[in-house]
C-alpha positions as CSV (number, residue, x, y, z in Angstrom):
1,M,7.1,-8.1,24.6
2,T,6.0,-8.5,21.4
3,S,2.6,-6.7,20.4
4,T,-0.5,-8.7,19.0
5,F,-3.0,-7.4,16.7
6,A,-5.7,-7.0,19.4
7,D,-2.9,-5.3,21.5
8,L,-2.5,-2.9,18.3
9,G,-6.0,-1.9,18.5
10,V,-7.6,-3.9,15.3
11,P,-11.0,-5.1,15.4
12,T,-12.2,-8.5,16.8
13,D,-14.0,-9.2,13.3
14,L,-10.4,-8.5,11.3
15,L,-8.9,-10.8,14.2
16,A,-10.8,-13.4,13.6
17,V,-9.5,-13.5,9.9
18,L,-5.8,-13.3,10.6
19,D,-6.5,-16.3,12.8
20,A,-8.3,-17.8,10.1
21,A,-4.8,-17.2,8.1
22,Q,-2.8,-18.3,11.2
23,I,-1.2,-14.9,11.6
24,S,-0.8,-14.1,14.9
25,V,2.5,-11.9,15.0
26,P,2.6,-8.3,13.6
27,T,5.6,-7.8,11.6
28,P,7.4,-4.8,12.0
29,I,6.3,-2.6,9.7
30,Q,2.7,-3.8,10.8
31,A,3.7,-2.7,14.6
32,A,4.9,0.4,14.0
33,T,2.4,1.9,11.4
34,L,-1.3,0.1,12.9
35,P,-1.7,2.6,15.6
36,D,-1.6,5.2,13.6
37,S,-3.6,4.3,11.1
38,L,-5.9,2.7,12.6
39,A,-6.4,6.4,14.6
40,G,-7.1,7.7,11.4
41,R,-3.7,9.5,10.3
42,D,-1.7,9.8,7.4
43,V,1.1,7.6,7.7
44,L,4.3,7.6,5.7
45,G,5.6,3.4,5.7
46,R,8.8,2.5,4.5
47,G,9.5,-1.3,4.0
48,R,10.9,-3.6,1.5
49,T,8.2,-5.5,-0.3
50,G,7.2,-9.0,1.8
51,S,7.3,-6.6,5.1
52,G,3.3,-6.9,5.4
53,K,2.5,-3.8,4.3
54,T,-0.8,-4.7,2.5
55,Y,-2.0,-5.9,5.8
56,A,-0.6,-2.7,7.5
57,F,-3.1,-0.5,5.4
58,G,-5.4,-3.4,4.5
59,L,-6.6,-3.6,7.8
60,P,-6.9,0.2,8.9
61,L,-9.0,0.7,5.9
62,V,-11.4,-2.0,6.7
63,A,-11.8,-0.7,10.0
64,R,-12.3,2.8,9.0
65,L,-14.6,2.2,6.6
66,A,-16.5,-0.8,8.5
67,S,-16.6,1.7,11.4
68,G,-17.8,4.6,9.3
69,T,-22.2,5.7,9.2
70,T,-22.3,5.0,5.3
71,R,-22.8,1.4,5.1
72,R,-23.2,0.8,1.0
73,P,-21.1,2.5,-1.5
74,A,-23.2,4.6,-4.0
75,P,-22.6,3.3,-7.6
76,K,-19.5,4.1,-9.3
77,R,-18.1,6.0,-6.2
78,P,-15.5,3.5,-4.1
79,R,-14.9,4.5,-0.8
80,A,-11.3,3.7,-0.3
81,L,-8.9,3.5,-3.3
82,V,-5.9,1.2,-3.3
83,L,-3.5,2.3,-6.1
84,A,-0.8,-0.3,-7.2
85,P,1.8,-0.1,-10.3
86,T,1.5,-3.5,-11.7
87,R,-1.5,-5.8,-12.4
88,E,0.6,-8.8,-10.5
89,L,0.7,-6.6,-6.9
90,A,-3.1,-5.4,-7.6
91,T,-3.9,-8.8,-7.6
92,Q,-2.4,-10.2,-4.7
93,I,-3.2,-6.7,-2.7
94,S,-7.1,-8.0,-3.1
95,A,-6.1,-11.3,-2.1
96,T,-5.2,-10.3,1.0
97,V,-7.6,-7.3,1.6
98,A,-10.9,-9.3,0.2
99,P,-11.5,-11.3,3.0
100,L,-11.2,-8.4,5.4
101,A,-13.5,-6.7,3.7
102,E,-16.1,-9.5,3.5
103,A,-15.6,-10.5,7.1
104,A,-16.9,-6.3,7.6
105,G,-19.7,-6.9,5.0
106,L,-17.5,-4.8,2.3
107,R,-17.1,-5.1,-1.2
108,T,-14.1,-5.1,-3.5
109,T,-12.7,-5.1,-6.7
110,T,-9.9,-4.8,-8.6
111,V,-9.3,-2.7,-12.2
112,F,-6.2,-3.2,-14.4
113,G,-5.4,-3.0,-18.2
114,G,-4.9,-6.5,-20.2
115,V,-8.0,-7.9,-20.1
116,G,-11.9,-6.4,-20.8
117,Q,-13.3,-3.4,-18.9
118,G,-16.7,-5.0,-18.3
119,P,-16.7,-6.8,-15.3
120,Q,-14.8,-4.3,-14.2
121,V,-17.8,-1.5,-15.5
122,T,-19.9,-3.7,-13.8
123,A,-18.8,-3.9,-10.7
124,L,-18.3,0.1,-10.2
125,R,-21.7,0.0,-11.0
126,N,-23.3,-2.1,-8.7
127,G,-21.2,-0.4,-5.6
128,V,-17.6,-0.9,-4.2
129,D,-16.2,-0.2,-1.2
130,V,-12.7,-1.0,-1.9
131,L,-11.2,-0.4,-5.0
132,I,-7.3,-1.4,-6.3
133,A,-6.6,-0.5,-9.0
134,C,-3.6,0.3,-11.6
135,P,-3.3,3.7,-12.4
136,G,-3.9,3.9,-16.0
137,R,-7.3,2.0,-16.1
138,L,-8.6,3.6,-13.5
139,E,-7.8,7.4,-15.5
140,D,-9.6,5.7,-18.5
141,L,-13.1,4.4,-16.6
142,I,-13.1,8.1,-14.9
143,G,-12.8,9.7,-18.6
144,Q,-15.4,7.0,-19.5
145,G,-17.5,8.3,-17.0
146,H,-17.6,4.8,-14.9
147,C,-15.7,5.8,-11.9
148,S,-15.8,9.0,-9.6
149,L,-13.3,9.1,-6.8
150,A,-15.3,12.3,-4.7
151,D,-16.5,9.6,-1.9
152,V,-13.3,8.3,-1.2
153,Q,-12.7,8.2,2.1
154,V,-9.5,6.3,2.5
155,T,-6.4,6.3,-0.2
156,V,-3.5,4.2,-0.2
157,L,-0.4,4.2,-2.5
158,D,1.6,1.0,-2.6
159,E,4.8,0.8,-4.0
160,A,5.2,4.6,-4.6
161,D,9.1,3.9,-5.6
162,H,8.1,1.3,-8.2
163,M,5.3,3.8,-9.1
164,A,7.7,6.4,-10.1
165,D,10.0,4.0,-11.6
166,L,7.5,2.9,-14.4
167,G,6.7,6.6,-14.8
168,F,3.5,6.5,-13.0
169,L,3.4,9.3,-11.2
170,P,1.5,12.0,-13.4
171,A,-1.6,9.9,-13.3
172,V,-1.1,9.1,-9.4
173,R,-1.1,12.8,-9.0
174,R,-4.2,13.4,-11.4
175,L,-5.8,10.4,-9.4
176,L,-5.2,12.1,-6.0
177,D,-5.8,15.2,-7.2
178,Q,-9.9,13.8,-7.2
179,T,-10.0,12.5,-3.7
180,P,-11.1,14.8,-0.8
181,K,-8.3,16.4,0.8
182,S,-9.9,15.7,4.2
183,G,-9.9,12.1,3.7
184,Q,-7.0,9.6,5.1
185,R,-4.4,8.9,3.3
186,M,-1.4,6.3,3.9
187,L,1.9,6.1,1.1
188,F,4.1,2.9,1.7
189,S,7.9,2.9,-0.1
190,A,10.5,0.8,-0.1
191,T,13.0,3.9,-0.5
192,L,12.1,7.3,-0.8
193,D,13.9,9.8,-3.0
194,N,12.9,13.5,-4.3
195,A,10.2,12.1,-6.2
196,I,8.2,10.6,-3.7
197,D,9.2,13.6,-1.4
198,V,7.2,15.5,-3.2
199,L,3.6,13.4,-3.2
200,V,4.7,12.9,0.4
201,K,4.7,17.1,1.1
202,R,1.6,17.4,-1.6
203,Y,-0.8,14.8,-0.2
204,L,0.1,13.6,3.2
205,D,-1.1,16.0,6.4
206,E,1.2,15.9,9.0
207,P,2.2,12.3,8.4
208,A,2.8,9.9,10.9
209,V,6.7,8.3,9.5
210,H,7.5,4.6,10.3
211,E,10.5,3.0,8.8
212,A,11.1,-1.1,9.1
213,D,12.8,-3.6,6.7
214,S,13.6,-0.3,4.5
215,A,15.1,-1.5,1.0
216,Q,18.4,-0.5,2.2
217,S,18.6,-2.9,5.0
218,P,19.0,-6.6,3.8
219,V,17.4,-9.2,5.4
220,A,19.5,-10.7,8.0
221,K,18.4,-14.9,7.4
222,M,19.0,-14.2,3.9
223,D,22.6,-15.1,2.3
224,H,24.4,-13.4,-0.7
225,H,26.8,-15.4,-3.2
226,V,28.4,-14.3,-6.5
227,L,29.3,-17.0,-8.5
228,H,32.1,-15.9,-11.1
229,V,31.4,-18.1,-14.2
230,E,32.5,-18.3,-17.6
231,R,29.9,-17.7,-20.6
232,E,29.5,-21.5,-21.4
233,Q,29.1,-22.5,-17.8
234,R,26.2,-20.3,-16.9
235,L,23.7,-22.7,-18.4
236,P,24.8,-25.7,-16.4
237,V,25.7,-24.3,-13.7
238,L,21.7,-22.7,-13.1
239,L,20.2,-26.0,-14.3
240,D,22.2,-27.6,-11.4
241,L,20.6,-24.9,-9.1
242,V,17.2,-24.8,-10.1
243,S,16.9,-28.8,-10.4
244,A,17.1,-28.8,-6.6
245,P,14.1,-29.0,-4.3
246,G,11.9,-26.3,-4.0
247,R,10.8,-23.0,-5.5
248,T,13.0,-20.8,-7.8
249,V,12.6,-17.4,-8.7
250,V,15.3,-16.9,-12.0
251,F,16.0,-12.7,-12.9
252,T,16.5,-11.9,-16.4
253,R,17.0,-7.8,-18.0
254,T,14.9,-9.0,-20.6
255,K,11.6,-10.4,-21.6
256,H,13.1,-12.1,-24.8
257,G,15.6,-13.4,-22.3
258,A,13.0,-14.5,-19.9
259,K,11.0,-16.6,-22.6
260,A,13.8,-18.1,-23.6
261,L,15.3,-19.5,-21.0
262,A,12.1,-20.8,-19.6
263,R,12.2,-22.5,-22.7
264,Q,15.8,-24.3,-22.3
265,L,14.9,-25.1,-18.8
266,N,11.7,-26.8,-19.8
267,K,13.8,-28.6,-22.9
268,N,16.2,-29.9,-20.3
269,G,13.4,-31.4,-18.1
270,V,12.9,-28.1,-15.4
271,P,9.5,-27.5,-15.2
272,A,9.6,-23.7,-15.6
273,V,6.9,-20.9,-16.9
274,D,8.0,-17.1,-17.7
275,L,6.5,-13.8,-16.3
276,H,6.7,-11.1,-18.5
277,G,5.4,-7.7,-20.3
278,N,5.1,-9.7,-23.6
279,L,2.4,-12.2,-21.5
280,S,-1.4,-11.6,-21.3
281,Q,-3.1,-10.7,-18.3
282,G,-4.2,-14.7,-19.0
283,A,-1.1,-16.0,-19.5
284,R,0.4,-14.2,-16.6
285,T,-2.4,-15.4,-14.1
286,R,-1.8,-19.2,-16.0
287,N,2.2,-19.2,-15.2
288,L,1.6,-17.7,-11.9
289,E,-0.6,-20.2,-10.8
290,A,1.4,-23.5,-11.9
291,F,4.0,-21.6,-10.0
292,H,2.0,-21.1,-6.7
293,S,0.5,-24.9,-7.2
294,G,3.6,-26.3,-7.2
295,T,3.4,-27.4,-11.5
296,A,6.1,-25.3,-12.1
297,T,9.3,-24.9,-10.0
298,T,10.9,-22.6,-11.6
299,L,9.6,-18.6,-12.1
300,V,11.7,-17.2,-15.3
301,A,10.8,-12.9,-14.6
302,T,12.0,-9.7,-15.6
303,D,12.0,-7.1,-13.3
304,I,8.5,-6.9,-13.5
305,A,7.9,-9.9,-10.7
306,A,10.0,-8.0,-8.3
307,R,7.6,-6.6,-6.9
308,G,4.2,-7.4,-5.1
309,I,4.7,-11.2,-6.2
310,H,3.8,-13.2,-2.9
311,V,4.8,-16.5,-3.1
312,D,5.5,-18.6,-0.2
313,D,8.8,-20.7,0.4
314,V,10.7,-19.7,-2.5
315,S,14.0,-20.7,-1.2
316,L,16.7,-19.3,-3.4
317,V,16.5,-15.9,-6.1
318,V,19.0,-16.7,-9.2
319,H,19.9,-13.2,-11.1
320,A,20.8,-14.8,-14.0
321,D,21.9,-11.2,-15.5
322,P,22.4,-8.8,-13.1
323,P,20.1,-6.4,-13.1
324,A,21.0,-2.5,-13.9
325,E,20.7,-1.1,-10.7
326,H,21.0,-1.7,-6.7
327,K,17.0,-1.2,-6.2
328,A,16.1,-3.7,-8.5
329,Y,18.6,-6.0,-7.0
330,L,16.9,-6.1,-3.5
331,H,13.8,-6.3,-4.8
332,R,14.3,-9.0,-7.0
333,S,16.4,-10.5,-4.0
334,G,13.2,-10.0,-1.8
335,R,11.2,-13.0,-3.3
336,T,13.1,-14.9,-1.0
337,A,13.7,-14.8,3.0
338,R,10.1,-13.3,3.2
339,A,8.3,-13.2,6.9
340,G,10.9,-14.8,8.7
341,A,12.1,-17.2,6.3
342,A,15.3,-17.9,5.4
343,G,16.8,-17.9,1.8
344,T,19.6,-17.6,-1.1
345,V,20.5,-14.9,-3.4
346,V,22.5,-15.6,-6.3
347,T,24.2,-13.8,-9.0
348,L,25.8,-15.3,-11.7
349,M,28.7,-12.8,-12.7
350,T,31.4,-13.5,-16.0
351,S,34.5,-11.9,-15.9
352,E,33.3,-9.0,-18.1
353,Q,31.0,-8.2,-15.5
354,R,33.0,-7.8,-12.1
355,G,33.1,-4.2,-12.2
356,D,29.3,-4.1,-12.5
357,V,28.9,-6.4,-10.0
358,R,31.3,-5.0,-7.5
359,A,29.6,-1.4,-7.7
360,L,25.9,-3.0,-7.8
361,T,26.4,-5.1,-4.5
362,R,28.4,-2.1,-3.0
363,A,25.6,0.3,-3.9
364,A,22.7,-2.1,-2.4
365,G,24.7,-2.5,1.3
366,I,25.5,-6.1,0.4
367,K,28.3,-7.8,0.9
368,P,28.5,-10.9,-0.9
369,T,30.4,-14.4,-0.8
370,T,32.2,-14.5,-3.8
371,T,33.2,-18.0,-5.3
372,R,34.9,-19.2,-8.7
373,I,32.6,-21.7,-10.5
374,T,34.4,-24.1,-13.1
375,A,32.0,-26.8,-13.5
376,P,28.4,-27.4,-13.1
377,D,29.5,-30.3,-9.6
378,H,31.2,-27.8,-7.8
379,P,30.3,-28.6,-4.2
380,L,29.1,-25.0,-3.4
381,L,26.5,-25.4,-5.2
382,Q,25.0,-28.1,-3.2
383,D,25.4,-25.8,-0.3
384,L,23.8,-23.4,-1.8
385,A,20.6,-25.4,-3.2
386,P,20.3,-28.8,-0.9
387,G,19.1,-31.8,-1.8
388,E,18.7,-34.6,-4.6
389,R,18.8,-32.8,-8.1
390,S,16.0,-33.6,-10.2
391,R,14.7,-32.8,-13.6
392,P,11.1,-34.5,-13.9
393,G,10.2,-33.1,-17.2
394,G,9.1,-29.4,-18.9
395,I,6.2,-28.4,-19.2
396,D,4.1,-27.0,-22.5
397,L,4.6,-23.0,-23.1
398,T,2.6,-22.8,-26.2
399,P,-0.5,-21.5,-25.0
400,A,1.0,-18.8,-23.4
401,A,3.9,-18.1,-26.6
402,P,1.5,-16.0,-29.1
403,Q,0.2,-13.8,-26.0
404,G,1.1,-9.9,-26.4
405,G,0.2,-9.5,-29.8
406,G,3.3,-12.2,-30.6
407,K,5.8,-9.4,-31.8
408,G,8.8,-11.3,-30.5
409,G,8.6,-13.8,-33.3
410,N,8.2,-16.9,-31.5
411,G,4.9,-17.2,-31.4
412,G,2.9,-20.4,-32.9
413,G,4.0,-23.2,-34.7
414,G,7.1,-25.0,-34.5
415,R,8.4,-24.5,-30.9
416,R,6.7,-27.2,-28.9
417,R,9.9,-28.3,-28.5
418,S,9.8,-26.9,-24.8
419,G,7.0,-29.5,-24.3
420,R,7.2,-33.1,-22.1
421,K,8.0,-34.5,-25.5
422,P,10.8,-32.6,-26.7
423,A,12.6,-33.6,-23.2
424,A,12.0,-37.1,-23.3
425,K,13.2,-36.9,-26.9
426,Q,16.5,-35.7,-25.9
427,S,16.6,-37.3,-22.6
428,G,19.1,-40.3,-22.7
429,P,22.2,-38.7,-20.8
430,T,20.3,-35.4,-19.9
431,A,17.7,-37.0,-17.8
432,G,17.9,-37.8,-13.6
433,G,21.0,-37.7,-12.2
434,G,23.6,-37.5,-14.9
435,S,21.9,-34.6,-16.5
436,R,24.8,-32.0,-16.2
437,Q,26.8,-32.8,-19.1
438,G,23.4,-33.2,-21.5
439,G,22.5,-29.7,-20.2
440,Q,25.4,-28.5,-20.8
441,R,25.3,-29.5,-24.5
442,S,22.0,-28.1,-24.7
443,G,23.2,-25.0,-23.9
444,Q,25.9,-24.7,-26.0
445,A,23.4,-26.0,-28.9
446,R,21.4,-23.0,-28.1
447,T,23.8,-20.0,-27.5
448,G,24.7,-19.6,-30.8
449,G,28.2,-20.5,-31.2
450,Q,27.6,-24.4,-32.0
451,G,26.6,-24.5,-35.5
452,G,24.6,-21.0,-35.5
453,K,21.9,-22.8,-37.8
454,P,18.6,-23.8,-35.5
455,A,15.5,-21.6,-36.5
456,G,17.3,-20.0,-39.3
457,Q,19.9,-17.5,-37.4
458,R,20.5,-14.5,-38.8
459,S,24.0,-14.4,-40.1
460,G,26.4,-12.6,-37.8
461,G,27.4,-15.5,-35.5
462,G,29.7,-14.7,-32.8
463,R,28.6,-16.5,-29.6
464,G,25.3,-14.7,-28.6
465,R,26.0,-11.4,-30.2
466,S,23.0,-11.1,-31.8
467,R,20.9,-11.7,-29.1
468,S,22.7,-8.6,-27.0
469,R,20.5,-6.0,-28.9
470,G,17.9,-4.2,-26.4
471,T,19.6,-5.3,-23.0
472,G,21.0,-1.9,-22.2
473,S,24.0,-1.4,-20.5
474,G,26.4,-4.8,-20.3
475,G,25.2,-5.7,-23.7
476,G,26.4,-9.1,-24.4
477,H,25.6,-10.3,-20.9
478,S,22.1,-10.5,-21.1
479,A,20.1,-13.8,-20.4
480,A,20.0,-13.5,-24.0
481,G,23.1,-15.3,-23.9
482,F,21.7,-18.5,-22.8
483,S,19.6,-18.8,-25.8
484,S,20.2,-18.3,-29.4
485,R,16.7,-17.8,-30.8
486,A,15.5,-14.8,-28.2
487,R,14.8,-11.4,-30.2
């Protein structure tokens, strides 16, 4: 018999918030952890991104504060702390927790870098019950005297393994050392390794350990495919897939590869936005909103988006660049098949990458279907991304281009080709159903092998070789192979 949130002990006022959000059935990680976390126990929960971890800690966190004797937080002294590795994840957590907190009469605020600290300082000074923060900015504010963790009753560490991957664990330990030992602590992670085990032993007191939808157990409704393509077919095949109806997330290894590929998709009439570390917070927020709202149907991202970006109805994930290791593959793939929905994951693989991809999928516990694709009209592409292909026109990415300091060399003028006007300009045979050949020609023109002259290309020619710098292992196999202008 399936438990309900009421069966698990969730308070009535919070049940009303869940009902309003049309959430009625607990996910496995929620059903497993809520009885212990609502009872005040320390909890170690392991579950993949998208398994429902935010409600698993948000519900008990709010319930604990609401039932306490202290009803108003002191200035600069939050009563609960949620640590997240990225700005995007912190924002997503806030979107989930804030309605719960509001229903209980509690205040929340979010703290992260990349934006001015003034509003964050003001919110902390006015008193905050639930503080959702990235470690770097929080340490800065504490150092400036704007925040103290002395009153924290509940501490949550979300995506602990990603914290470790990003090198945040020393900062996390310094912050956790400032929270009272008597408080409740909850740690959630997709994987558990030695670094996470150190945190568990140091900060959790006899935790209840629960595992559901771990990163090593792929979702049953997620289909994995590897498409073996030649380098010159990568862009035409990708264009066909992202021209199908629905939302698609495409992953690249490098920031510049994501930026260049988003521009290529827009140039070929596919409305796309990019998400990577070179964007300012404002640009990241705008691009995510465009993807959420449907203005952009494709999000081209680096691994920064593999965690914590909760977008409903992503039917297809494409690894334009196979990731460097299996954990990244699993977290990237977790952008689809969320909350019980089905999803498809496609990895584009060149002949040189066969060994790497084979090792990657084996380590991830995945047995993909591998198919040789020699042209973008292969019937399998229609099966993977069903529906009539359309390219309604690209969107203008120029407002976001200068963000992040402009060191990529792509900022500012002369790059307006990614907007609607250039897409129409080259349309003719590239518009609508007959767009594959046009897309192929465009892809060839921008891969550095057809003349090598656009945008003052450096000599050194070769098909995209100059693009491979900074891609780590895999060299010339990166998404830079899609564009001759990424640097």
